GUDOFI-931978 format. One line per 5 residues: for each residue x negated, y, z of C-alpha. Coordinates in steps of 0.5 Angstrom, whole numbers. Layout:
N
X/Y/Z  ... .
//
This chain:
476
-47/234/320  -48/227/318  -45/228/312  -49/234/311  -56/230/312 .
-53/223/308  -51/228/302  -58/232/303  -62/225/303  -58/222/297 .
-60/229/293  -66/229/288  -71/235/287  -71/237/280  -78/239/277 .
-84/235/277  -88/233/283  -94/236/285  -100/231/285  -107/233/286 .
-111/234/280  -117/228/280  -124/230/282  -128/230/275  -131/224/273 .
-139/226/274  -144/224/278  -150/230/276  -150/238/276  -154/239/271 .
-157/235/264  -162/231/266  -160/228/272  -161/232/279  -168/233/282 .
-169/231/289  -173/236/290  -177/243/288  -184/243/285  -188/246/291 .
-189/253/291  -193/256/296  -194/250/298  -187/249/301  -182/244/297 .
-175/244/298  -171/237/298  -164/235/297  -160/231/301  -155/228/296 .
-148/228/299  -150/232/305  -146/238/308  -147/245/308  -146/246/316 .
-142/251/317  -147/256/321  -152/255/315  -155/262/316  -159/260/323 .
-164/256/318  -167/261/316  -169/262/323  -168/269/325  -164/270/332 .
-163/278/330  -159/275/322  -156/270/327  -153/275/331  -151/280/326 .
-147/275/322  -144/273/328  -142/280/330  -139/281/323  -135/276/323 .
-133/278/329  -130/286/326  -130/285/319  -125/289/315  -124/284/310 .
-124/278/314  -118/281/318  -114/284/312  -115/276/310  -113/273/316 .
-107/277/317  -105/276/310  -105/268/312  -101/269/318  -96/273/314 .
-96/267/309  -94/262/314  -89/266/317  -86/267/311  -86/259/309 .
-84/256/317  -78/262/316  -76/259/308  -75/253/312  -69/255/316 .
-65/253/309  -65/246/311  -61/247/317  -53/250/318  -52/257/318 .
-49/259/324  -46/266/325  -42/268/331  -37/274/331  -33/279/335 .
-28/285/333  -23/289/335  -19/294/331  -13/298/332  -8/297/327 .
-1/299/323  4/296/320  9/298/315  15/293/315  18/296/309 .
13/294/304  16/286/307  24/287/305  24/291/313  28/297/315 .
24/296/323  20/301/324  12/301/323  8/299/329  1/300/332 .
-3/295/335  -10/292/337  -13/286/334  -18/282/338  -21/277/335 .
-26/272/337  -30/266/332  -35/262/329  -37/260/322  -42/254/319 .
-44/253/312  -49/249/309  -52/248/302  -52/241/300  -58/243/295 .
-57/237/291  -62/238/286  -68/241/291  -67/248/289  -69/249/296 .
-73/245/297  -78/247/291  -78/254/294  -80/252/301  -86/248/297 .
-88/254/294  -88/258/299  -92/252/304  -97/252/297  -98/260/297 .
-100/260/304  -104/255/303  -107/260/297  -108/265/303  -111/260/307 .
-117/259/301  -117/267/301  -120/267/309  -125/262/306  -127/265/300 .
-127/272/305  -131/268/310  -136/266/304  -137/273/302  -138/277/308 .
-143/271/311  -146/271/304  -147/278/303  -149/280/309  -155/275/310 .
-157/277/302  -156/284/304  -161/282/310  -166/279/305  -166/284/300 .
-168/289/306  -174/285/308  -176/285/300  -176/292/299  -179/293/306 .
-185/289/303  -185/291/297  -185/299/299  -191/297/305  -195/294/299 .
-194/299/294  -196/305/298  -202/301/300  -203/301/292  -202/308/292 .
-206/310/297  -212/306/293  -210/309/287  -211/316/290  -217/314/292 .
-219/311/285  -217/318/283  -222/322/287  -227/318/286  -226/318/278 .
-225/326/278  -232/326/281  -235/322/276  -232/327/270  -235/333/274 .
-242/329/274  -241/328/267  -242/320/268  -234/318/267  -230/321/261 .
-224/325/263  -219/320/259  -221/316/265  -219/320/270  -212/322/267 .
-211/314/266  -212/313/273  -207/320/275  -202/316/269  -202/310/273 .
-201/314/280  -195/317/278  -192/311/275  -193/307/283  -191/313/286 .
-184/314/282  -182/307/283  -182/308/291  -176/313/291  -172/307/288 .
-174/302/293  -173/306/299  -166/307/296  -164/300/295  -166/300/303 .
-162/305/305  -156/301/301  -158/295/304  -157/299/311  -150/302/308 .
-147/296/307  -150/292/313  -147/297/317  -139/297/312  -140/289/313 .
-140/290/320  -135/294/321  -139/300/323  -140/308/319  -147/307/316 .
-148/314/320  -147/309/327  -150/302/326  -158/301/327  -161/298/320 .
-162/290/321  -169/290/320  -172/284/318  -179/283/317  -179/278/310 .
-185/273/314  -181/272/320  -175/269/316  -176/261/315  -175/257/308 .
-170/252/309  -174/245/306  -168/241/307  -162/243/303  -156/239/302 .
-153/236/295  -146/235/295  -144/230/290  -140/232/284  -134/229/287 .
-134/232/293  -135/239/291  -128/241/289  -125/239/296  -130/243/299 .
-130/250/295  -124/255/297  -124/258/290  -122/251/287  -118/249/293 .
-114/256/292  -113/255/285  -111/248/287  -106/251/291  -103/256/286 .
-102/250/281  -98/247/286  -93/254/287  -93/254/279  -90/246/279 .
-85/248/284  -83/254/281  -81/249/276  -77/246/280  -74/252/283 .
-72/254/275  -69/248/273  -65/247/279  -62/255/278  -58/251/272 .
-56/245/276  -49/246/279  -50/248/287  -44/246/293  -43/250/299 .
-40/246/305  -37/252/310  -32/251/316  -29/257/321  -26/258/328 .
-23/263/331  -18/266/336  -14/272/335  -10/277/340  -7/283/341 .
-10/283/349  -17/281/350  -14/276/355  -10/273/350  -15/270/346 .
-15/263/350  -8/263/349  -3/257/346  -2/260/338  -8/264/338 .
-13/260/334  -15/260/327  -19/255/323  -21/253/316  -25/248/312 .
-27/249/304  -32/246/299  -35/251/295  -38/249/288  -43/254/283 .
-44/252/277  -47/256/271  -43/256/265  -46/261/260  -52/265/262 .
-54/268/255  -61/264/255  -63/268/262  -64/261/266  -66/257/260 .
-73/262/259  -74/263/267  -75/255/267  -79/255/260  -83/262/263 .
-84/257/269  -87/251/265  -91/256/262  -94/259/268  -95/252/271 .
-99/250/264  -103/257/265  -104/255/272  -107/248/270  -112/252/265 .
-114/257/270  -116/250/275  -120/247/269  -124/254/269  -125/255/276 .
-128/248/277  -132/249/270  -134/255/274  -136/252/281  -141/247/277 .
-144/252/273  -146/256/279  -149/250/283  -153/248/276  -155/256/277 .
-158/255/284  -161/248/283  -165/249/277  -166/257/279  -169/254/286 .
-174/249/282  -176/256/276  -176/260/284  -182/255/286  -186/255/279 .
-186/263/280  -188/263/287  -193/258/287  -196/262/280  -195/269/284 .
-199/265/290  -205/263/286  -205/270/283  -205/273/289  -210/268/292 .
-215/269/286  -214/277/286  -216/276/294  -222/271/293  -225/277/288 .
-223/283/293  -228/279/298  -233/278/293  -233/285/291  -233/287/297 .
-240/283/299  -242/285/293  -241/293/295  -244/292/302  -250/289/298 .
-251/295/293  -249/291/287  -242/293/285  -239/300/286  -233/303/290 .
-230/304/285  -230/297/283  -228/295/290  -221/300/290  -220/296/283 .
-221/289/286  -216/291/292  -211/295/287  -211/288/283  -209/284/290 .
-204/289/292  -201/289/285  -200/281/285  -198/281/293  -192/285/290 .
-191/280/285  -191/275/291  -187/279/295  -181/280/289  -182/272/287 .
-181/269/294  -175/274/296  -171/271/290  -172/265/292  -169/265/299 .
-163/270/295  -163/263/291  -162/259/297  -157/263/300  -154/262/293 .
-154/254/293  -150/254/301  -144/259/297  -144/255/291  -143/249/296 .
-137/252/300  -142/254/305  -139/250/310  -133/255/311  -127/249/314 .
-131/250/320  -129/256/321  -123/257/318  -117/258/322  -111/254/324 .
-106/253/321 .
//
């Protein structure tokens, strides 16, 4: 065994030694510099803490106990997450099993047989005989792995297990992000439906008032037709909103591992969700060490590098040492008797001589796969930085949109208040009151849409930064 260990240590592992890619040498996500905060939208700005990490339970920053409970429940039973975790256990077991090649392979055997001999084949005239043979023995073998083919293969298996670990992180991110986004979207749809229902009632009243005016000759029939067209358009927006809300309910049930017919919908009020004001902004140099998709691409690059070593070692000689010892006898009791021992020691060398170019082109293929993995890693990193940049810019634009929609809503509200006062004073008609109320409801719907988008883009930033999945990742 000492000889085996010395020879193994003297061997080298061919192929490239994997070195993790360097972090991108940039200090900002967007051109012109990253802002420290967003503009104030609806009186609320969001501030970015440079270098801060995303908390594992980031969804709790929205201040909804119902949402927290839903996410925690889904994490415990979601089938997609369970699949990813099972794949990780499988890959880890494969990697551990592959490490067995580093140890001597020992096997024991016992055999009992009944045989006959024909002495005439040996030039003897003795009669044929029937006898029993009992064998008990053991063999031990060890592959020297002079050029590290086995070591590279095990290295590739370990890196593949890392790929699956990061796949768990990606599944965790997808689950939490989708569920939170779905809950926010559903709350937005419900708020839009409520505001649209109110607006539909107002327009119906406008139609009734205008119809009466047309009958009295005080208004043109075209005015009634215009309102009827507006009413139909508004009513047509309700079924799609209801459909989207139903889809959100069904998706939420599926994410929670339940059938849509059995699950209670997660009903949240849009006003109950708190807009996180203090947001993390991970340093660009840290991003590549925290995004599971980037880490998975790096692990795949590691797999490809190790496969080059495996393909290279296959072109070189391989030596296997083996030894065996056993006992033989014609009776079980004679196995331990004198003269019953058999043994052997062997060393075998295997070297490919001519394979028709198979081994050469396998190595070429492994090298091309490694180059593809390098390019894929760069592409994943670029996409990750683009997602963070998109989210940062989106939050800035969302704040401006929310601010504009809020000002429009406030102006429409003030107009409605003035028209109501004029109506009570007798200087404005009921139709004017209905028109002012309709304008306010339209502005409210625009504000709801903008506020919902701002919440969802906040979720997008958490996800783009990696969203603290490491704290929830299963231990290896």
